[in-house]
N, C-alpha and C positions, 0 to 999 in steps of 0.2 A: 493471603496478602493482596490488596488492591493498590497498584501503582497510580498515584494521582499526579498529573502534570502540574508542577508548581505555577508555571506561567499561564497554562490553559484553564486550570480550574475544572479539570475533566469530571471530578465528582461533585460538581455543583448542580444546581437545577437544570442547567443547560444539557448536561451530559449525564444522565442518571445511569446507575450501574447496580441497581438493586439485585439483579440476578447474574452478576458477572458483566464485564465490560462487553459491550455490543460492538460488533463490526459490521458495517453496512457493504453490500454488494451493489455498485452503482449500475442502475438500469438505465443505460443511455439509448438515444435513438441513432439513427443512421445506417442501420443494417448489420452492424457488427455483432457478434455472438457474446453479448454482455454476461450471459448466464453461465459461460463455459468453465469458469473458475470456482463455482460454488462448492462443489464437492470437495475439491482440493483445498479451498480456504477453510472449510470446516476441519480437515485434517490438520492443517497448520494451527488452528486455534487450539485443538485438543493437545497437540504437541507442545505449543508454547505454554499453555497452563501447567503442564507437567514439568517443564524445564525451567521456566522463569519464576514460578511461584505466584504468578499474577492470575486472578480470576477472570476468565474469559466465558462469555456465552458461546458454547461450541456451535451454535446454529447461526450462520451468517444470514442477514435479512435483506432482501432486495429493496432497494430505495432509489426513487427517482430523483434526478438532480433538481427538480423544481419544488419538491416536497419539504414542508416544514419538519417532517420526520427526519430529514437529513441531520438536523441539529441534535438528534438523539445519539448519534454515533461520533464518538471521538476520533475514530479511524474508519474510513471507507476504502474499499478496494475496487480498482477498475481493472479489467482484463479483456482481451479479445483478440481476434484475428482480422477483423475488418474495420469498416468506416465507424468513426465516432462523430456525432453531431450534438451540439447544444444549442437550444433556442435562445433567444434574447432573455427570457424569464429564467432559464436554467443557468445561463452565465451570471446573472445577477445574483441568483441564490447561492450559486457556488463561491462567488466572490465573497458574500457575506459569511458563508460557512468558514472560509479561510480567515477571514477577519475575526470570527468568533472563537478561533483557536482549532478548527478541524483540520485533519491531516488526510491526505489522499495517497494511498500506496498503490502505484501503477505498475502493471506487468505487461509488457508487449509479448503476447503469445505468438506473434509473427504476423505482420500485416497492418498493425495498428498505429505505427509510429507517425507517419505524416499527418493523419488526421487528428490524432491525439495532440500533437504539438500545435497544430493549427488551431484547435479549439481551446487549448489552454492559454493561448496567446490572447484570445478574446477575453478570457476570464481574468488573467493577470497580464494586461498589456504592457506594463513597465518591468515585468520580471524576465529575466533570462536564465535559460538552463545553465547550470553550473555543474560540471563534472567533479565529483567529490574525490578528494585525495584518499589514498589508502589509510591515511592517519585519521580520517574523520570518525568521530565517536560511533557513527551508525555501524561501522565495521567491528566494534568491539563491545557493544553495549551488554551483551551476555556471552557471546563467543567471539574470540578474536579471529579476524580473517586478515592476515598480514599482507596479502596481495589484493585485498579489496573484494569486490563482488565476484563470487564463484561463477564459473562458466557451467551451466546445467545442460542446455541444449544447443546444438550446433547452429541452427538457423543458417546465416550466411557466413559462418566459420570466421566471424570477426571477434575481437575480444569483448568480453562482458564489460559493460559500462553502467555505472550508477550515477544518476543526474538528480539535482535538487532544484526545486523553485522556492525562493525565499521571499517573504514579506517582512519588512522592517527588521532584517537580519535573522529572522527565524524560518526555518524550513517548514513549508506547509504541503509539499508533495516530494515524495521519492519515487523515482522512475527507474526500473531496472530494464535495460535494453540489451539485446544480443545475448540474453541469458535465460530467461523464461524460468524463474524460480518456481512458478506455479506447476510446471511439468514435474518438478521433483517432490511436489507435496502429494501427488496422486499416489494411490496404492501401487505397490511394486508391479503388479501384473499389467497396469494400464500402459506404461511406456517402457517397461523393462530397464528402468534406470538402475545402475548398480547401487548397492547400499551406501556407499561413500558419497555418491552424487545426491541421494535423497536426503541423507543426514545433512550434507552441506546446505541443500536448499531450505530445509526445515530450520536449521540453526540460523541461517541468514534472515529467513522470514520472521523468526522470533526476534532477532536484532532489530529489525525495522519496527515491529510492533512496540517493543519496549522503549526504543528510541523515540517513537511518536508519542509515547505517554510520559516521557521524562525530559522533553526538550527544555523545560524551564530551569532544570537543574545544571545546565551547562554553565 
């Protein structure tokens, strides 16, 4: 089964899915390690296909924010530990991507927060980060998380928080902060996360992907 977003028209010519829905890995500038989540994201896509029944291409593709190829991906993932920087051209292209129905899934691997928020303000200057309540459908699209975003990695030992950015009432970016879902998508031997943490991270990641593709059905 391929889930098509009713509002987005993901399966239209704008977002082709002939070999499974493709997810992009945003190749940003600024010095941060944009590439760090690629392997983990592939693990999530394989897991999500098996648990959600949605056809995903299991290989994420690096895509630059300024590229027309960005519009080939209904969902794009951004991850890193360091600085994020978007040029004026990239800002404009990302804004067009969101207006066309694209969705950004953001993971602060630790150290990305300040620069990511700064750059996203350039992209969507009128949008404010909104902390999602535990009752938001992103926390129950496939697996119910009654307490909201699960805490996967300690970071600063603060509670995990999930934020959304909205355009015309529709979420275009989900940002998990003080959580690091990506950490839990890695193979067990990478971070030695216990099985229950890894399952929670994979289930929550699947929730985000499915929500991103079904926002129009709310």
